[in-house]
Every structure is written in structure tokens, then in C-alpha cells.
A tleap script that builds the chain and sets N, CA, C and O, in Angstrom:
source leaprc.protein.ff14SB
mol = sequence {
  NMET VAL LYS SER LYS ARG LYS ARG ASN THR
  ASP GLU ARG LEU PHE GLN MET ALA TYR LEU
  THR LEU LEU SER MET ALA HIE ASP ASN GLN
  LEU ILE THR SER ASP THR LEU ILE ALA ASN
  LEU SER GLU SER GLY TYR VAL ALA ASN ASN
  TYR SER PHE LEU GLY ILE VAL PHE ARG ARG
  ALA ALA GLU ALA GLY ALA ILE GLU LEU SER
  PRO TYR LYS ASN LYS SER LYS SER HIE SER
  ALA LYS THR VAL TRP ARG SER LYS VAL TYR
  LYS ASN CASP
}
set mol.1.N position { 5.322 21.404 -10.154 }
set mol.1.CA position { 6.511 20.857 -10.779 }
set mol.1.C position { 6.220 19.422 -11.221 }
set mol.1.O position { 5.768 18.605 -10.418 }
set mol.2.N position { 6.473 19.120 -12.465 }
set mol.2.CA position { 6.205 17.810 -13.027 }
set mol.2.C position { 7.487 16.982 -12.964 }
set mol.2.O position { 8.554 17.442 -13.368 }
set mol.3.N position { 7.369 15.759 -12.454 }
set mol.3.CA position { 8.531 14.852 -12.395 }
set mol.3.C position { 8.826 14.331 -13.778 }
set mol.3.O position { 7.917 14.116 -14.580 }
set mol.4.N position { 10.087 14.128 -14.053 }
set mol.4.CA position { 10.464 13.524 -15.312 }
set mol.4.C position { 10.039 12.054 -15.309 }
set mol.4.O position { 9.848 11.450 -14.253 }
set mol.5.N position { 9.897 11.502 -16.495 }
set mol.5.CA position { 9.491 10.096 -16.609 }
set mol.5.C position { 10.524 9.192 -15.947 }
set mol.5.O position { 10.164 8.216 -15.289 }
set mol.6.N position { 11.792 9.507 -16.115 }
set mol.6.CA position { 12.851 8.695 -15.524 }
set mol.6.C position { 12.777 8.725 -13.994 }
set mol.6.O position { 12.898 7.686 -13.344 }
set mol.7.N position { 12.577 9.925 -13.419 }
set mol.7.CA position { 12.478 10.080 -11.961 }
set mol.7.C position { 11.253 9.326 -11.441 }
set mol.7.O position { 11.331 8.651 -10.415 }
set mol.8.N position { 10.128 9.437 -12.140 }
set mol.8.CA position { 8.905 8.753 -11.726 }
set mol.8.C position { 9.101 7.237 -11.755 }
set mol.8.O position { 8.649 6.543 -10.844 }
set mol.9.N position { 9.771 6.711 -12.789 }
set mol.9.CA position { 10.041 5.264 -12.891 }
set mol.9.C position { 10.959 4.807 -11.769 }
set mol.9.O position { 10.768 3.722 -11.221 }
set mol.10.N position { 11.955 5.619 -11.417 }
set mol.10.CA position { 12.873 5.289 -10.330 }
set mol.10.C position { 12.097 5.242 -9.018 }
set mol.10.O position { 12.273 4.316 -8.226 }
set mol.11.N position { 11.232 6.246 -8.781 }
set mol.11.CA position { 10.429 6.277 -7.561 }
set mol.11.C position { 9.527 5.058 -7.477 }
set mol.11.O position { 9.392 4.468 -6.404 }
set mol.12.N position { 8.909 4.667 -8.582 }
set mol.12.CA position { 8.023 3.510 -8.605 }
set mol.12.C position { 8.790 2.226 -8.354 }
set mol.12.O position { 8.301 1.337 -7.657 }
set mol.13.N position { 9.987 2.117 -8.915 }
set mol.13.CA position { 10.827 0.924 -8.667 }
set mol.13.C position { 11.232 0.842 -7.198 }
set mol.13.O position { 11.199 -0.237 -6.606 }
set mol.14.N position { 11.611 1.964 -6.610 }
set mol.14.CA position { 11.998 1.970 -5.194 }
set mol.14.C position { 10.813 1.635 -4.314 }
set mol.14.O position { 10.955 0.883 -3.350 }
set mol.15.N position { 9.644 2.178 -4.624 }
set mol.15.CA position { 8.435 1.878 -3.865 }
set mol.15.C position { 8.125 0.392 -3.942 }
set mol.15.O position { 7.860 -0.247 -2.924 }
set mol.16.N position { 8.159 -0.161 -5.159 }
set mol.16.CA position { 7.858 -1.586 -5.362 }
set mol.16.C position { 8.891 -2.454 -4.653 }
set mol.16.O position { 8.533 -3.456 -4.034 }
set mol.17.N position { 10.164 -2.083 -4.736 }
set mol.17.CA position { 11.210 -2.879 -4.045 }
set mol.17.C position { 11.020 -2.793 -2.552 }
set mol.17.O position { 11.211 -3.793 -1.860 }
set mol.18.N position { 10.652 -1.638 -2.023 }
set mol.18.CA position { 10.414 -1.495 -0.582 }
set mol.18.C position { 9.268 -2.390 -0.138 }
set mol.18.O position { 9.349 -3.045 0.901 }
set mol.19.N position { 8.206 -2.415 -0.924 }
set mol.19.CA position { 7.043 -3.253 -0.591 }
set mol.19.C position { 7.410 -4.740 -0.611 }
set mol.19.O position { 7.077 -5.473 0.320 }
set mol.20.N position { 8.084 -5.176 -1.654 }
set mol.20.CA position { 8.485 -6.588 -1.754 }
set mol.20.C position { 9.485 -6.970 -0.659 }
set mol.20.O position { 9.417 -8.067 -0.104 }
set mol.21.N position { 10.407 -6.066 -0.354 }
set mol.21.CA position { 11.368 -6.326 0.714 }
set mol.21.C position { 10.663 -6.439 2.067 }
set mol.21.O position { 10.995 -7.308 2.874 }
set mol.22.N position { 9.696 -5.565 2.307 }
set mol.22.CA position { 8.929 -5.628 3.555 }
set mol.22.C position { 8.170 -6.934 3.675 }
set mol.22.O position { 8.158 -7.542 4.745 }
set mol.23.N position { 7.541 -7.373 2.607 }
set mol.23.CA position { 6.833 -8.651 2.638 }
set mol.23.C position { 7.791 -9.806 2.942 }
set mol.23.O position { 7.461 -10.708 3.713 }
set mol.24.N position { 8.961 -9.772 2.339 }
set mol.24.CA position { 9.977 -10.797 2.596 }
set mol.24.C position { 10.456 -10.746 4.039 }
set mol.24.O position { 10.624 -11.784 4.679 }
set mol.25.N position { 10.676 -9.538 4.550 }
set mol.25.CA position { 11.114 -9.390 5.932 }
set mol.25.C position { 10.058 -9.906 6.903 }
set mol.25.O position { 10.398 -10.441 7.958 }
set mol.26.N position { 8.797 -9.752 6.562 }
set mol.26.CA position { 7.726 -10.207 7.445 }
set mol.26.C position { 7.747 -11.730 7.624 }
set mol.26.O position { 7.297 -12.243 8.649 }
set mol.27.N position { 8.262 -12.437 6.639 }
set mol.27.CA position { 8.366 -13.895 6.753 }
set mol.27.C position { 9.510 -14.313 7.659 }
set mol.27.O position { 9.475 -15.391 8.252 }
set mol.28.N position { 10.541 -13.450 7.770 }
set mol.28.CA position { 11.745 -13.799 8.503 }
set mol.28.C position { 11.903 -13.082 9.846 }
set mol.28.O position { 12.795 -13.422 10.624 }
set mol.29.N position { 11.049 -12.098 10.126 }
set mol.29.CA position { 11.198 -11.300 11.345 }
set mol.29.C position { 9.838 -11.105 12.021 }
set mol.29.O position { 8.841 -10.821 11.358 }
set mol.30.N position { 9.811 -11.258 13.331 }
set mol.30.CA position { 8.566 -11.032 14.061 }
set mol.30.C position { 8.257 -9.550 14.160 }
set mol.30.O position { 7.099 -9.153 14.033 }
set mol.31.N position { 9.274 -8.722 14.385 }
set mol.31.CA position { 9.091 -7.291 14.555 }
set mol.31.C position { 9.905 -6.533 13.520 }
set mol.31.O position { 11.042 -6.897 13.221 }
set mol.32.N position { 9.304 -5.462 12.971 }
set mol.32.CA position { 9.946 -4.696 11.901 }
set mol.32.C position { 9.720 -3.208 12.159 }
set mol.32.O position { 8.636 -2.797 12.572 }
set mol.33.N position { 10.767 -2.399 11.908 }
set mol.33.CA position { 10.636 -0.951 11.913 }
set mol.33.C position { 11.058 -0.422 10.545 }
set mol.33.O position { 11.649 -1.147 9.744 }
set mol.34.N position { 10.755 0.821 10.290 }
set mol.34.CA position { 11.176 1.400 9.013 }
set mol.34.C position { 12.688 1.464 8.930 }
set mol.34.O position { 13.245 1.364 7.836 }
set mol.35.N position { 13.368 1.628 10.056 }
set mol.35.CA position { 14.833 1.650 10.011 }
set mol.35.C position { 15.399 0.304 9.545 }
set mol.35.O position { 16.383 0.273 8.807 }
set mol.36.N position { 14.793 -0.796 9.963 }
set mol.36.CA position { 15.285 -2.104 9.504 }
set mol.36.C position { 14.972 -2.289 8.023 }
set mol.36.O position { 15.757 -2.904 7.300 }
set mol.37.N position { 13.846 -1.771 7.565 }
set mol.37.CA position { 13.526 -1.844 6.134 }
set mol.37.C position { 14.513 -1.021 5.330 }
set mol.37.O position { 14.993 -1.468 4.289 }
set mol.38.N position { 14.821 0.184 5.805 }
set mol.38.CA position { 15.784 1.044 5.106 }
set mol.38.C position { 17.150 0.376 5.047 }
set mol.38.O position { 17.824 0.449 4.020 }
set mol.39.N position { 17.570 -0.271 6.126 }
set mol.39.CA position { 18.859 -0.978 6.147 }
set mol.39.C position { 18.865 -2.098 5.108 }
set mol.39.O position { 19.854 -2.279 4.397 }
set mol.40.N position { 17.770 -2.850 5.017 }
set mol.40.CA position { 17.684 -3.925 4.025 }
set mol.40.C position { 17.702 -3.376 2.603 }
set mol.40.O position { 18.349 -3.947 1.724 }
set mol.41.N position { 17.008 -2.292 2.378 }
set mol.41.CA position { 17.007 -1.674 1.045 }
set mol.41.C position { 18.416 -1.179 0.681 }
set mol.41.O position { 18.877 -1.366 -0.445 }
set mol.42.N position { 19.084 -0.554 1.643 }
set mol.42.CA position { 20.423 -0.023 1.413 }
set mol.42.C position { 21.398 -1.134 1.078 }
set mol.42.O position { 22.242 -0.979 0.195 }
set mol.43.N position { 21.286 -2.260 1.781 }
set mol.43.CA position { 22.165 -3.408 1.519 }
set mol.43.C position { 21.980 -3.928 0.089 }
set mol.43.O position { 22.904 -4.483 -0.505 }
set mol.44.N position { 20.779 -3.739 -0.450 }
set mol.44.CA position { 20.484 -4.188 -1.810 }
set mol.44.C position { 20.764 -3.100 -2.845 }
set mol.44.O position { 20.527 -3.302 -4.036 }
set mol.45.N position { 21.265 -1.951 -2.397 }
set mol.45.CA position { 21.614 -0.878 -3.328 }
set mol.45.C position { 20.493 0.096 -3.625 }
set mol.45.O position { 20.617 0.908 -4.542 }
set mol.46.N position { 19.408 0.040 -2.881 }
set mol.46.CA position { 18.292 0.953 -3.066 }
set mol.46.C position { 18.337 2.030 -1.991 }
set mol.46.O position { 18.066 1.774 -0.818 }
set mol.47.N position { 18.683 3.234 -2.416 }
set mol.47.CA position { 18.853 4.344 -1.480 }
set mol.47.C position { 18.023 5.527 -1.963 }
set mol.47.O position { 17.953 5.798 -3.162 }
set mol.48.N position { 17.396 6.225 -1.026 }
set mol.48.CA position { 16.607 7.409 -1.372 }
set mol.48.C position { 17.036 8.573 -0.480 }
set mol.48.O position { 17.604 8.370 0.593 }
set mol.49.N position { 16.761 9.775 -0.930 }
set mol.49.CA position { 17.023 10.962 -0.123 }
set mol.49.C position { 15.939 11.167 0.911 }
set mol.49.O position { 16.182 11.779 1.952 }
set mol.50.N position { 14.741 10.663 0.639 }
set mol.50.CA position { 13.601 10.856 1.511 }
set mol.50.C position { 12.807 9.552 1.559 }
set mol.50.O position { 12.398 9.034 0.520 }
set mol.51.N position { 12.593 9.033 2.743 }
set mol.51.CA position { 11.884 7.767 2.905 }
set mol.51.C position { 10.468 7.959 3.434 }
set mol.51.O position { 9.890 7.028 3.996 }
set mol.52.N position { 9.908 9.133 3.266 }
set mol.52.CA position { 8.556 9.387 3.782 }
set mol.52.C position { 7.513 8.485 3.129 }
set mol.52.O position { 6.454 8.254 3.713 }
set mol.53.N position { 7.784 7.975 1.943 }
set mol.53.CA position { 6.843 7.086 1.254 }
set mol.53.C position { 6.686 5.733 1.956 }
set mol.53.O position { 5.761 4.983 1.645 }
set mol.54.N position { 7.576 5.416 2.894 }
set mol.54.CA position { 7.498 4.117 3.569 }
set mol.54.C position { 6.248 3.956 4.389 }
set mol.54.O position { 5.808 2.831 4.628 }
set mol.55.N position { 5.664 5.051 4.826 }
set mol.55.CA position { 4.397 4.952 5.565 }
set mol.55.C position { 3.332 4.272 4.724 }
set mol.55.O position { 2.570 3.443 5.222 }
set mol.56.N position { 3.284 4.622 3.465 }
set mol.56.CA position { 2.327 4.004 2.537 }
set mol.56.C position { 2.675 2.534 2.327 }
set mol.56.O position { 1.784 1.688 2.252 }
set mol.57.N position { 3.948 2.234 2.233 }
set mol.57.CA position { 4.402 0.855 2.048 }
set mol.57.C position { 3.946 -0.005 3.237 }
set mol.57.O position { 3.420 -1.100 3.039 }
set mol.58.N position { 4.142 0.480 4.456 }
set mol.58.CA position { 3.732 -0.263 5.643 }
set mol.58.C position { 2.210 -0.414 5.698 }
set mol.58.O position { 1.706 -1.482 6.046 }
set mol.59.N position { 1.481 0.643 5.360 }
set mol.59.CA position { 0.016 0.544 5.384 }
set mol.59.C position { -0.482 -0.464 4.355 }
set mol.59.O position { -1.405 -1.227 4.641 }
set mol.60.N position { 0.102 -0.480 3.185 }
set mol.60.CA position { -0.316 -1.462 2.158 }
set mol.60.C position { -0.016 -2.889 2.585 }
set mol.60.O position { -0.805 -3.798 2.327 }
set mol.61.N position { 1.124 -3.089 3.238 }
set mol.61.CA position { 1.457 -4.416 3.728 }
set mol.61.C position { 0.487 -4.829 4.830 }
set mol.61.O position { 0.129 -6.002 4.939 }
set mol.62.N position { 0.061 -3.864 5.646 }
set mol.62.CA position { -0.920 -4.162 6.702 }
set mol.62.C position { -2.279 -4.494 6.066 }
set mol.62.O position { -2.954 -5.427 6.501 }
set mol.63.N position { -2.675 -3.746 5.055 }
set mol.63.CA position { -3.931 -4.021 4.367 }
set mol.63.C position { -3.924 -5.386 3.685 }
set mol.63.O position { -4.964 -6.030 3.549 }
set mol.64.N position { -2.742 -5.814 3.261 }
set mol.64.CA position { -2.587 -7.129 2.618 }
set mol.64.C position { -2.560 -8.252 3.644 }
set mol.64.O position { -2.582 -9.425 3.271 }
set mol.65.N position { -2.513 -7.909 4.947 }
set mol.65.CA position { -2.538 -8.918 5.992 }
set mol.65.C position { -1.188 -9.465 6.389 }
set mol.65.O position { -1.114 -10.462 7.107 }
set mol.66.N position { -0.100 -8.826 5.929 }
set mol.66.CA position { 1.239 -9.335 6.242 }
set mol.66.C position { 1.770 -8.830 7.589 }
set mol.66.O position { 2.536 -9.524 8.259 }
set mol.67.N position { 1.361 -7.624 7.980 }
set mol.67.CA position { 1.847 -7.035 9.230 }
set mol.67.C position { 0.704 -6.320 9.949 }
set mol.67.O position { -0.360 -6.075 9.380 }
set mol.68.N position { 0.955 -5.998 11.209 }
set mol.68.CA position { 0.009 -5.199 11.991 }
set mol.68.C position { 0.798 -4.356 12.964 }
set mol.68.O position { 1.950 -4.668 13.269 }
set mol.69.N position { 0.191 -3.289 13.456 }
set mol.69.CA position { 0.863 -2.473 14.458 }
set mol.69.C position { 1.111 -3.301 15.710 }
set mol.69.O position { 0.254 -4.075 16.136 }
set mol.70.N position { 2.276 -3.130 16.287 }
set mol.70.CA position { 2.649 -3.827 17.505 }
set mol.70.C position { 2.415 -2.881 18.683 }
set mol.70.O position { 2.472 -1.663 18.514 }
set mol.71.N position { 2.154 -3.422 19.865 }
set mol.71.CA position { 2.017 -2.546 21.028 }
set mol.71.C position { 3.362 -2.006 21.521 }
set mol.71.O position { 3.399 -1.134 22.390 }
set mol.72.N position { 4.454 -2.514 20.976 }
set mol.72.CA position { 5.785 -2.091 21.398 }
set mol.72.C position { 6.188 -0.791 20.735 }
set mol.72.O position { 5.746 -0.476 19.630 }
set mol.73.N position { 7.029 -0.044 21.419 }
set mol.73.CA position { 7.620 1.180 20.868 }
set mol.73.C position { 9.135 1.056 20.980 }
set mol.73.O position { 9.662 0.639 22.012 }
set mol.74.N position { 9.821 1.422 19.909 }
set mol.74.CA position { 11.272 1.414 19.888 }
set mol.74.C position { 11.742 2.700 20.555 }
set mol.74.O position { 11.151 3.756 20.328 }
set mol.75.N position { 12.782 2.637 21.366 }
set mol.75.CA position { 13.250 3.801 22.095 }
set mol.75.C position { 14.243 4.642 21.288 }
set mol.75.O position { 15.050 5.369 21.866 }
set mol.76.N position { 14.189 4.548 19.979 }
set mol.76.CA position { 15.081 5.313 19.105 }
set mol.76.C position { 14.679 6.787 19.082 }
set mol.76.O position { 13.516 7.124 19.299 }
set mol.77.N position { 15.652 7.660 18.816 }
set mol.77.CA position { 15.358 9.078 18.676 }
set mol.77.C position { 14.741 9.368 17.313 }
set mol.77.O position { 14.116 10.412 17.124 }
set mol.78.N position { 14.908 8.462 16.372 }
set mol.78.CA position { 14.339 8.625 15.044 }
set mol.78.C position { 12.847 8.352 15.099 }
set mol.78.O position { 12.429 7.299 15.581 }
set mol.79.N position { 12.037 9.287 14.610 }
set mol.79.CA position { 10.579 9.110 14.626 }
set mol.79.C position { 10.180 7.832 13.894 }
set mol.79.O position { 9.314 7.088 14.355 }
set mol.80.N position { 10.817 7.584 12.753 }
set mol.80.CA position { 10.440 6.446 11.924 }
set mol.80.C position { 10.643 5.121 12.648 }
set mol.80.O position { 9.930 4.154 12.377 }
set mol.81.N position { 11.596 5.066 13.556 }
set mol.81.CA position { 11.889 3.812 14.233 }
set mol.81.C position { 10.978 3.568 15.435 }
set mol.81.O position { 10.975 2.469 15.988 }
set mol.82.N position { 10.217 4.561 15.842 }
set mol.82.CA position { 9.372 4.387 17.020 }
set mol.82.C position { 8.200 3.455 16.768 }
set mol.82.O position { 7.747 2.778 17.691 }
set mol.83.N position { 7.704 3.405 15.556 }
set mol.83.CA position { 6.588 2.527 15.247 }
set mol.83.C position { 7.134 1.136 14.958 }
set mol.83.O position { 7.955 0.948 14.061 }
set mol.84.N position { 6.668 0.179 15.725 }
set mol.84.CA position { 7.084 -1.216 15.539 }
set mol.84.C position { 5.907 -1.971 14.976 }
set mol.84.O position { 4.789 -1.884 15.483 }
set mol.85.N position { 6.175 -2.715 13.919 }
set mol.85.CA position { 5.148 -3.526 13.261 }
set mol.85.C position { 5.406 -4.987 13.575 }
set mol.85.O position { 6.562 -5.401 13.662 }
set mol.86.N position { 4.362 -5.772 13.747 }
set mol.86.CA position { 4.473 -7.203 14.027 }
set mol.86.C position { 4.032 -7.981 12.802 }
set mol.86.O position { 3.000 -7.694 12.197 }
set mol.87.N position { 4.826 -8.956 12.459 }
set mol.87.CA position { 4.506 -9.796 11.311 }
set mol.87.C position { 3.342 -10.729 11.641 }
set mol.87.O position { 3.257 -11.285 12.736 }
set mol.88.N position { 2.466 -10.881 10.682 }
set mol.88.CA position { 1.367 -11.856 10.816 }
set mol.88.C position { 1.665 -13.108 9.992 }
set mol.88.O position { 0.878 -14.055 9.995 }
set mol.89.N position { 2.797 -13.117 9.289 }
set mol.89.CA position { 3.153 -14.255 8.434 }
set mol.89.C position { 4.523 -14.817 8.784 }
set mol.89.O position { 5.109 -15.553 7.990 }
set mol.90.N position { 5.049 -14.475 9.981 }
set mol.90.CA position { 6.351 -14.911 10.425 }
set mol.90.C position { 6.464 -16.431 10.392 }
set mol.90.O position { 5.602 -17.139 10.913 }
set mol.91.N position { 7.519 -16.917 9.784 }
set mol.91.CA position { 7.792 -18.358 9.721 }
set mol.91.C position { 8.917 -18.681 10.679 }
set mol.91.O position { 10.077 -18.389 10.385 }
set mol.92.N position { 8.607 -19.277 11.814 }
set mol.92.CA position { 9.590 -19.638 12.824 }
set mol.92.C position { 10.074 -21.066 12.544 }
set mol.92.O position { 9.481 -22.047 12.993 }
set mol.93.N position { 11.175 -21.144 11.781 }
set mol.93.CA position { 11.705 -22.463 11.414 }
set mol.93.C position { 12.792 -22.890 12.360 }
set mol.93.O position { 13.354 -23.974 12.206 }
savepdb mol mol.pdb
quit
């Protein structure tokens, strides 16, 4: 099944916004989960039916040196919230 150009552009915009939002969150938060990223995206009007692409977003941010896996685990029932990421660029003002 081929995605329409409009759907592909929407997916790319959401992916890019998720990545930029995650980088911004890393400056303001020591610990981040995908649930907190989804909440921030939703507040900005970016909503998806499926957030499975966020794994790639987190890995790219880690490769860029903005975040790293934390030894902590969130006790949420949601699988996505169990992985806690630690900011490497946190600004404690």
C-alpha cells in the first residue's frame, strides 16, 4: 500500500516536530519518557493514532548526544512509559 503524498508529508512533519520537541525537552528536563513527549506534542496540537515511530525519534536524539538511557524504570502500565531517558544537555537554571 502506497501512502499518499499528503499523508507522507504529515507523517514527516509529525516526526520532525517530535524530534525538535524532544531536543527542547532535554534542555528543560533531566528525565524524559515517551508519555511526556506525547503530552507535549498533544499540547501543541500534534496528535497521531500510532506513536510507534517515537522509538526512532529517541534513538536519533541519543545518537545526537542529547539523551541517554537512564537506569530508572517508570512503574507505568504503558510499555512506552517504562523506558526513562536522561538528558545530557539539561540546563539547571
